[in-house]
C-alpha positions as MATLAB code, in Angstrom:
seq = 'MGEVLDGTAVRRWSRLAAEALGRTRGEIDALNVFPVPDGDTGTNLHVTVLAAADALEELPHDASADDVWRALAQGALLGARGNSGVILSQVLRGLAEILGRPGTRPDGEVLAAALEHAAALARRAVEHPVEGTILSVLEAASDACAEPHNDPGLGGAARAAAAGARRALRLTTGQLEILARSGVVDAGGAGLCVVLDALVAVVTEEYPERYDVPARTAASPGPTREEHAPPQSPGYEVMYLLDAPDDAVPGLREVLDGLGDSLVVVGGDGLWNIHVHVDDAGAAIEAGLAAGRPHRLRVTYLHVHDEEAPHAPCVGRAVVAVTAADGLASLFESCGARVVRREPGAVPPLAVLAEAILAAGDEVAVLPNEPEVLALAEAAAERARDSGARIAVVPTKASVQGLAALAVHDPLRRFGEDVIAMTRAAGATRFGHLEVATEEAVTSVGLCQPGDVLGLIEGDVAMIGTELADVARHVLDRMLSGGGELVTLIAGTYAPEGLTDALEDHLRVRHPDVETGVYDGGQERYPLLLGVE';
ca = [
       0.000    0.000    0.000;
       1.370    3.367   -1.027;
      -0.511    5.380    1.643;
       0.069    8.671   -0.127;
      -2.037   11.784   -0.453;
      -0.380   13.564   -3.349;
      -2.118   15.510   -6.107;
      -3.157   12.349   -7.952;
      -4.613   10.853   -4.775;
      -6.519   14.062   -4.001;
      -8.067   13.939   -7.475;
      -9.145   10.320   -6.879;
     -10.519   11.200   -3.437;
     -12.621   14.099   -4.733;
     -14.106   12.018   -7.515;
     -14.697    8.987   -5.273;
     -16.307   11.147   -2.559;
     -18.583   12.748   -5.162;
     -19.583    9.341   -6.493;
     -20.178    7.984   -2.979;
     -22.347   10.966   -2.035;
     -24.214   10.562   -5.302;
     -25.072    6.972   -4.349;
     -26.029    7.834   -0.772;
     -27.615   11.255   -1.152;
     -31.167    9.875   -1.026;
     -30.472    8.146    2.288;
     -28.812   11.288    3.672;
     -31.673   13.481    2.446;
     -34.076   11.255    4.399;
     -32.160   12.058    7.629;
     -32.397   15.825    7.124;
     -34.481   17.387    9.925;
     -32.095   20.070   11.208;
     -31.835   23.042   10.935;
     -34.917   22.759    8.678;
     -36.499   19.569    7.328;
     -36.065   20.408    3.673;
     -34.685   16.981    2.749;
     -31.732   18.181    0.677;
     -28.579   17.774    2.788;
     -27.330   14.771    0.833;
     -28.011   16.498   -2.449;
     -26.276   19.688   -1.307;
     -23.190   17.811   -0.112;
     -23.060   15.883   -3.377;
     -23.275   19.073   -5.446;
     -20.584   20.726   -3.314;
     -18.065   17.892   -3.631;
     -18.910   17.441   -7.303;
     -18.051   21.114   -7.876;
     -14.719   20.576   -6.117;
     -13.979   17.479   -8.199;
     -14.933   19.241  -11.424;
     -12.578   22.109  -10.562;
      -9.690   19.634  -10.527;
     -10.584   18.457  -14.023;
      -9.667   21.942  -15.254;
      -6.084   21.620  -13.976;
      -3.271   20.289  -16.154;
      -2.320   16.696  -15.486;
       1.059   17.675  -14.033;
      -0.271   20.331  -11.628;
       1.515   20.410   -8.280;
      -0.113   19.029   -5.144;
      -0.504   22.498   -3.629;
      -2.270   23.681   -6.826;
      -4.576   20.672   -6.625;
      -5.478   21.336   -2.993;
      -6.030   25.023   -3.717;
      -8.325   24.231   -6.669;
     -10.226   21.684   -4.566;
     -10.958   24.265   -1.875;
     -11.823   26.982   -4.390;
     -14.128   24.685   -6.353;
     -15.988   23.705   -3.191;
     -16.282   27.352   -2.126;
     -17.751   28.395   -5.477;
     -20.082   25.412   -5.743;
     -21.187   24.990   -2.120;
     -24.899   24.439   -1.607;
     -26.912   24.512    1.607;
     -25.862   24.799    5.225;
     -23.849   21.558    5.310;
     -22.331   22.127    1.867;
     -20.988   25.521    2.897;
     -19.519   24.040    6.089;
     -17.942   21.177    4.130;
     -16.345   23.681    1.760;
     -14.668   25.277    4.773;
     -13.498   21.831    5.920;
     -11.821   21.311    2.549;
     -10.276   24.779    2.810;
      -8.830   23.890    6.212;
      -7.399   20.619    4.937;
      -5.927   22.383    1.924;
      -4.212   25.035    4.040;
      -2.246   22.331    5.888;
      -1.961   19.417    3.475;
      -1.441   21.684    0.454;
       1.534   23.623    1.802;
       4.394   23.499   -0.697;
       6.814   20.720    0.122;
       4.448   18.948    2.562;
       4.484   15.143    2.568;
       1.230   14.169    4.311;
       1.579   11.543    7.025;
      -0.539   10.648   10.041;
       0.669   13.583   12.100;
       0.082   16.086    9.311;
      -3.413   14.690    8.634;
      -4.263   15.084   12.327;
      -3.069   18.691   12.253;
      -5.076   19.329    9.087;
      -8.286   17.921   10.587;
      -7.774   19.966   13.738;
      -7.336   23.124   11.644;
     -10.369   22.259    9.489;
     -12.533   21.689   12.575;
     -11.505   25.051   14.016;
     -12.208   26.882   10.739;
     -15.589   25.203   10.326;
     -16.683   26.062   13.860;
     -15.647   29.694   13.442;
     -17.630   29.871   10.206;
     -20.895   29.044   11.998;
     -22.275   32.008   13.908;
     -24.022   29.885   16.552;
     -22.489   26.378   16.598;
     -24.742   23.550   17.768;
     -23.574   20.204   19.111;
     -24.898   17.059   17.487;
     -24.131   18.325   13.995;
     -21.426   17.979   11.369;
     -19.227   20.140   13.621;
     -19.329   17.566   16.431;
     -18.599   14.717   14.022;
     -15.664   16.605   12.494;
     -14.115   17.414   15.863;
     -14.441   13.776   16.942;
     -12.682   12.723   13.747;
      -9.897   15.198   14.494;
      -9.492   13.987   18.077;
      -9.468   10.329   17.036;
      -6.895   10.979   14.326;
      -4.523   12.530   16.870;
      -4.717    9.687   19.423;
      -1.226    8.315   20.156;
      -2.199    4.621   19.983;
      -3.241    4.749   16.313;
      -1.553    2.567   13.765;
       1.439    4.494   12.428;
       1.273    6.110    9.052;
      -1.268    7.961    6.960;
      -3.569    4.974    6.525;
      -3.863    4.362   10.262;
      -4.596    8.015   10.934;
      -7.256    8.156    8.201;
      -8.921    4.986    9.547;
      -8.914    6.402   13.058;
     -10.496    9.648   11.858;
     -13.228    7.830    9.948;
     -13.954    5.512   12.872;
     -14.073    8.442   15.307;
     -16.499   10.239   13.014;
     -18.778    7.177   12.889;
     -18.806    6.902   16.690;
     -19.646   10.575   17.024;
     -22.354   10.284   14.384;
     -24.202    7.674   16.454;
     -24.121   10.038   19.418;
     -25.747   12.939   17.558;
     -29.214   11.435   18.044;
     -28.930   12.073   21.772;
     -27.349   15.513   21.415;
     -30.187   17.238   19.585;
     -33.796   16.868   20.693;
     -35.111   17.119   17.160;
     -32.870   14.229   16.075;
     -34.035   12.125   19.036;
     -37.706   12.802   18.244;
     -37.113   11.832   14.648;
     -35.002    8.774   15.426;
     -32.181    9.889   13.128;
     -28.543   10.871   13.204;
     -27.401   14.229   11.848;
     -27.560   14.317    8.055;
     -24.540   16.600    7.614;
     -22.472   14.403    9.909;
     -23.528   11.328    7.926;
     -22.333   12.978    4.734;
     -18.997   13.850    6.319;
     -18.547   10.201    7.300;
     -19.006    9.200    3.657;
     -16.348   11.735    2.610;
     -13.912   10.421    5.233;
     -14.603    6.802    4.246;
     -13.697    7.743    0.677;
     -10.450    9.262    1.958;
      -9.585    6.012    3.748;
     -10.300    4.049    0.567;
      -7.973    6.217   -1.529;
      -5.145    6.270    1.023;
      -5.251    2.536    1.775;
      -6.432    1.388   -1.672;
      -9.118   -0.668    0.070;
     -12.394    0.229   -1.598;
     -15.698   -0.754    0.064;
     -18.559   -2.174   -1.968;
     -20.938    0.361   -0.434;
     -20.897    3.315    1.936;
     -23.126    2.931    4.991;
     -25.605    5.613    6.006;
     -27.562    4.937    9.219;
     -31.284    4.591    8.581;
     -34.086    6.120   10.631;
     -34.719    3.949   13.684;
     -37.823    1.788   13.599;
     -38.835    3.050   17.031;
     -39.675    6.502   15.767;
     -41.059    7.442   12.348;
     -40.134   11.041   13.128;
     -42.297   14.074   13.591;
     -44.205   15.727   10.821;
     -42.900   18.666    8.835;
     -45.215   20.924   10.824;
     -43.589   19.791   14.090;
     -40.154   20.561   12.650;
     -40.930   23.920   11.110;
     -43.087   26.071   13.367;
     -44.613   29.191   11.859;
     -41.955   31.423   13.413;
     -39.055   29.679   11.638;
     -37.414   31.768    8.886;
     -39.041   31.455    5.513;
     -36.090   31.756    3.127;
     -32.638   30.330    2.624;
     -30.390   32.990    1.100;
     -27.021   32.104   -0.385;
     -24.591   34.131   -2.417;
     -20.948   34.486   -3.262;
     -19.548   37.815   -2.139;
     -16.561   39.763   -3.399;
     -15.650   41.881   -0.379;
     -12.582   42.910    1.625;
     -11.975   40.760    4.677;
     -12.539   43.666    7.057;
     -16.104   44.117    5.737;
     -17.181   40.619    6.771;
     -17.476   41.017   10.585;
     -19.998   43.812   10.118;
     -21.906   41.753    7.567;
     -22.038   38.807    9.955;
     -23.450   41.035   12.668;
     -26.182   42.341   10.379;
     -27.126   38.910    9.038;
     -27.129   37.395   12.510;
     -29.738   39.951   13.488;
     -31.914   39.009   10.512;
     -32.198   35.255   10.988;
     -30.397   32.046   11.879;
     -28.273   29.221   10.409;
     -25.677   31.821    9.474;
     -22.520   30.379    7.939;
     -19.816   32.542    6.363;
     -16.851   30.816    4.731;
     -13.986   31.849    2.491;
     -11.377   34.564    2.709;
      -8.936   36.636    0.682;
     -11.750   38.691   -0.812;
     -14.130   35.867   -1.840;
     -16.831   34.589    0.527;
     -19.767   32.216    0.482;
     -22.729   33.418    2.551;
     -25.563   31.227    3.859;
     -28.406   32.359    6.132;
     -32.066   31.593    6.866;
     -34.196   34.738    7.090;
     -37.725   36.034    6.707;
     -36.587   39.133    4.813;
     -34.469   37.864    1.935;
     -34.168   41.359    0.528;
     -32.529   42.669    3.691;
     -29.992   39.823    3.583;
     -29.112   40.668   -0.004;
     -28.948   44.395    0.702;
     -26.513   43.652    3.544;
     -24.303   41.873    1.017;
     -24.552   44.822   -1.368;
     -23.433   47.123    1.437;
     -20.394   44.924    2.115;
     -19.308   44.164   -1.438;
     -20.526   42.569   -4.660;
     -22.880   39.595   -4.249;
     -23.257   37.175   -7.169;
     -24.485   33.626   -7.902;
     -27.383   34.461   -5.649;
     -29.936   31.801   -4.620;
     -33.107   32.342   -2.621;
     -35.126   29.251   -1.664;
     -38.509   29.277    0.026;
     -38.183   26.816    2.910;
     -41.843   26.055    3.560;
     -42.937   25.022    0.109;
     -45.666   22.754    1.504;
     -47.200   25.450    3.687;
     -50.495   27.021    2.676;
     -48.912   30.467    2.752;
     -46.260   29.587    0.143;
     -46.190   32.140   -2.678;
     -48.183   31.420   -5.801;
     -48.490   33.124   -9.150;
     -51.920   34.779   -9.302;
     -51.746   35.353  -13.068;
     -50.910   33.440  -16.204;
     -49.400   34.708  -19.417;
     -46.169   36.130  -20.831;
     -44.823   39.449  -19.544;
     -41.704   41.585  -19.210;
     -40.869   43.462  -15.993;
     -38.412   46.363  -16.227;
     -36.781   48.250  -13.362;
     -36.042   51.958  -13.666;
     -35.706   55.125  -11.577;
     -36.771   57.809  -14.065;
     -40.229   58.963  -15.182;
     -39.351   59.239  -18.844;
     -37.693   55.838  -18.930;
     -40.675   54.322  -17.130;
     -43.014   55.703  -19.794;
     -40.669   54.472  -22.508;
     -40.600   50.920  -21.125;
     -44.369   50.913  -20.651;
     -44.899   52.089  -24.227;
     -42.844   49.090  -25.356;
     -45.124   46.733  -23.420;
     -43.207   46.185  -20.172;
     -44.491   46.386  -16.631;
     -42.351   48.825  -14.672;
     -41.040   48.593  -11.119;
     -39.793   51.957   -9.893;
     -36.755   52.437   -7.697;
     -35.225   55.485   -6.079;
     -32.213   56.980   -7.906;
     -29.040   55.310   -6.673;
     -30.976   52.581   -4.828;
     -32.433   49.148   -5.549;
     -36.140   48.343   -5.255;
     -37.302   46.327   -2.226;
     -37.063   42.595   -2.927;
     -40.660   41.990   -1.856;
     -41.938   44.682   -4.236;
     -40.038   43.278   -7.204;
     -41.035   39.685   -6.395;
     -44.706   40.634   -6.105;
     -44.548   42.514   -9.397;
     -43.088   39.449  -11.096;
     -45.740   37.162   -9.591;
     -48.503   39.550  -10.626;
     -47.190   39.799  -14.192;
     -47.750   36.193  -15.258;
     -46.347   32.682  -15.173;
     -43.719   33.324  -17.866;
     -41.832   36.509  -17.047;
     -38.598   38.062  -18.301;
     -37.013   40.576  -15.908;
     -34.877   43.516  -17.074;
     -32.743   44.905  -14.177;
     -31.173   47.677  -16.327;
     -28.452   48.413  -13.730;
     -25.560   46.221  -12.493;
     -26.561   46.966   -8.882;
     -30.097   45.656   -9.491;
     -29.017   42.402  -11.150;
     -28.406   40.416   -7.944;
     -31.699   41.580   -6.456;
     -33.558   40.665   -9.654;
     -32.106   37.157   -9.478;
     -33.256   36.866   -5.873;
     -36.756   38.053   -6.722;
     -36.865   35.584   -9.608;
     -35.864   32.725   -7.295;
     -38.665   33.662   -4.926;
     -41.196   33.808   -7.742;
     -40.066   30.461   -9.172;
     -41.249   28.749   -5.990;
     -44.768   29.316   -7.297;
     -44.042   27.231  -10.366;
     -43.702   30.246  -12.651;
     -40.983   30.368  -15.309;
     -38.838   33.429  -14.620;
     -35.759   34.548  -16.536;
     -33.513   37.479  -15.699;
     -32.095   39.064  -18.843;
     -28.767   40.529  -17.619;
     -29.291   44.083  -18.873;
     -26.799   46.484  -17.299;
     -28.226   49.674  -18.795;
     -31.593   51.040  -19.875;
     -30.550   51.052  -23.537;
     -29.886   47.299  -23.285;
     -33.334   46.831  -21.751;
     -34.939   48.734  -24.628;
     -32.982   46.648  -27.136;
     -34.232   43.479  -25.468;
     -37.814   44.733  -25.521;
     -37.523   45.560  -29.215;
     -37.161   41.855  -30.091;
     -39.591   40.536  -27.452;
     -42.212   38.303  -29.080;
     -44.882   36.763  -26.808;
     -45.857   34.321  -29.561;
     -42.435   32.620  -29.428;
     -41.630   29.860  -26.982;
     -40.529   31.401  -23.710;
     -36.992   30.014  -23.832;
     -36.503   31.178  -27.410;
     -37.860   34.624  -26.531;
     -35.452   34.983  -23.598;
     -32.513   33.918  -25.772;
     -33.428   36.504  -28.408;
     -33.777   39.242  -25.789;
     -30.472   38.301  -24.186;
     -28.674   38.360  -27.528;
     -30.131   41.765  -28.392;
     -29.084   43.186  -25.024;
     -25.608   41.700  -25.321;
     -25.180   43.201  -28.798;
     -25.873   46.697  -27.473;
     -22.938   48.751  -26.238;
     -23.882   51.334  -23.657;
     -22.417   54.576  -22.377;
     -23.393   57.730  -20.536;
     -22.274   61.217  -19.618;
     -21.804   62.241  -16.011;
     -20.634   65.433  -14.313;
     -17.949   64.844  -11.658;
     -18.834   66.032   -8.153;
     -15.398   65.543   -6.606;
     -11.762   65.072   -7.477;
     -11.005   61.499   -8.451;
      -8.487   59.354  -10.307;
      -9.915   57.646  -13.392;
      -8.515   55.308  -16.009;
      -7.778   58.304  -18.262;
      -6.465   60.712  -15.653;
      -7.476   62.983  -12.805;
     -10.905   64.636  -12.901;
     -12.031   67.729  -11.020;
     -15.492   68.746   -9.783;
     -17.510   69.997  -12.738;
     -15.634   67.966  -15.355;
     -17.726   66.044  -17.862;
     -16.986   62.311  -17.841;
     -17.755   60.119  -20.823;
     -18.135   56.469  -19.821;
     -18.384   53.387  -22.022;
     -19.730   50.265  -20.296;
     -18.746   51.610  -16.906;
     -15.214   52.760  -17.746;
     -14.239   56.419  -18.146;
     -13.241   56.985  -21.784;
     -12.853   60.781  -21.805;
     -12.707   63.781  -19.498;
     -13.777   67.134  -20.935;
     -15.465   70.416  -20.178;
     -18.371   70.442  -22.659;
     -21.160   67.875  -22.763;
     -21.501   67.960  -26.541;
     -17.770   67.524  -27.174;
     -17.498   64.582  -24.793;
     -20.672   63.005  -26.219;
     -19.314   63.232  -29.780;
     -16.043   61.613  -28.704;
     -17.845   58.797  -26.873;
     -20.162   58.128  -29.826;
     -17.249   57.949  -32.248;
     -15.467   55.499  -29.942;
     -18.576   53.353  -29.578;
     -19.151   53.319  -33.359;
     -15.537   52.530  -34.215;
     -16.385   48.835  -34.245;
     -19.527   49.336  -36.326;
     -23.166   49.879  -35.511;
     -26.571   50.281  -37.142;
     -28.694   52.078  -34.547;
     -27.771   54.774  -32.035;
     -30.078   55.514  -29.115;
     -29.826   58.867  -27.315;
     -31.784   59.336  -24.075;
     -31.669   62.853  -22.684;
     -31.736   63.447  -18.941;
     -33.482   66.123  -16.903;
     -30.439   68.414  -16.947;
     -29.383   67.887  -20.553;
     -28.873   71.300  -22.181;
     -31.275   72.307  -24.909;
     -30.010   71.359  -28.343;
     -27.642   68.623  -27.146;
     -29.371   65.768  -28.950;
     -29.912   67.893  -32.072;
     -26.183   68.627  -32.223;
     -25.379   64.941  -31.839;
     -27.823   63.972  -34.596;
     -26.092   66.484  -36.887;
     -22.726   64.970  -35.975;
     -23.947   61.463  -36.741;
     -25.391   62.496  -40.110;
     -21.991   63.841  -41.133;
     -19.621   61.285  -39.564;
     -21.819   58.169  -39.649;
     -24.450   58.692  -42.354;
     -25.526   55.033  -42.483;
     -26.506   54.919  -38.811;
     -30.120   55.301  -37.715;
     -30.783   57.423  -34.634;
     -33.510   57.276  -32.012;
     -33.882   60.168  -29.548;
     -35.944   59.966  -26.345;
     -36.566   61.933  -23.164;
     -35.572   59.704  -20.241;
     -35.975   62.123  -17.359;
     -33.025   60.626  -15.453;
     -31.485   63.109  -13.023;
     -27.931   61.870  -12.549;
     -26.899   61.340  -16.172;
     -27.412   64.144  -18.720;
     -27.266   61.581  -21.526;
     -27.533   57.827  -21.986;
     -26.125   56.294  -25.180;
     -26.611   52.961  -26.872;
     -25.152   51.447  -30.038;
     -26.685   48.317  -31.569;
];
């Protein structure tokens, strides 16, 4: 027996653990009663480990062991699902930080140190740790691995860890009242045991025919869903990845802890995975927006069998557009969209957007029209999908992209085909705007002073000038340098009289083959919005 845990062995372990969880996920799902009885712990763990294993497939065959461990942890972080999946991703991060150090040759002592570190990281990730869960099973595995009377070597340490985890798993029934009433062991702990059994198999090259998952005891069929999930339990599971500086996370944890429970925050070095159960999903997302940039957002209604679960009151195809300006609202409505208003510089309340989507129909395309609204739109769509409605968020980052998407909207097409056409039209539209600087700042093209006119293309400053018309002409020429058939000009509240006329004259001379559409948007912050299709 080689008893090694090099890069090749880690690849085998990740794939074997994913396969083992795939075979046992139904049994693990059946154990899932804590923290909510949503019956998906096995599935979430399987998806998490599968994401980690898939990340390793992207590495070259000769990647170093430390690169393999780093990719394993990163893949799990990005793909983690559910409470237990997020915790397991932190376990893999802890193992990687010890076992993946350059020059490390894993042996029994190093594995024990790695499990101890992983257990500490996982416990710190959970805001309110509870005994009788995956945390207890992990710590027992760590303690057992470090016992001095173990068989020497990596194989003996791995066996001891797996055996310690199994012993602790049996004890979880008596550690949590809800597990005792249900006659089950902890589902997350059971999944961890499967992962550790796969590690033993890879290290020792002794592969079991099957991986055991304790069944519900015959003495107790378990309480009903209603006994598990009283009305006061949080209604939504919110998860998202967050790009944020490390010093922003303690404040975020404090805010989220005040909103709900089952809070788990894992990651580091600017990338985090957030999991929390709340009643106000919008507030949880807004907290993430205040801390950094949330993405890959998922909102799941936890009481899908309750009578009060959301339902779509209407049927039919519709488009919902978000905007802050009166003129733009009228423009979207004239194109057939339902409009959700937001305050300038803010996002609409999640509940308002979700209700608007539900009221629009059972096949709805959502146009966020601002990067800051995109994550919230995805959350609102997730909430609405719990009703059985088909919701698609077209990732429009500007109002001109939303208008381009609406221009090709066809309710007589199949919904999927319609969304694809709208997405393509939005993606083929370059967008820009003019803005007047309010303070001194460093931009990609130099220093700007208060009062300077900034010309931006897709969020990046392309020119700094003193006259709106001059900057607008420069930005249009830049945007049309790669070609274009239609230019859209949307004047804001403070656009000077004659600005759009001057730009139309410029386009007739410099770009005579381009069509031009001019509209009054009524936006206050930007004197001019520009689009090139």
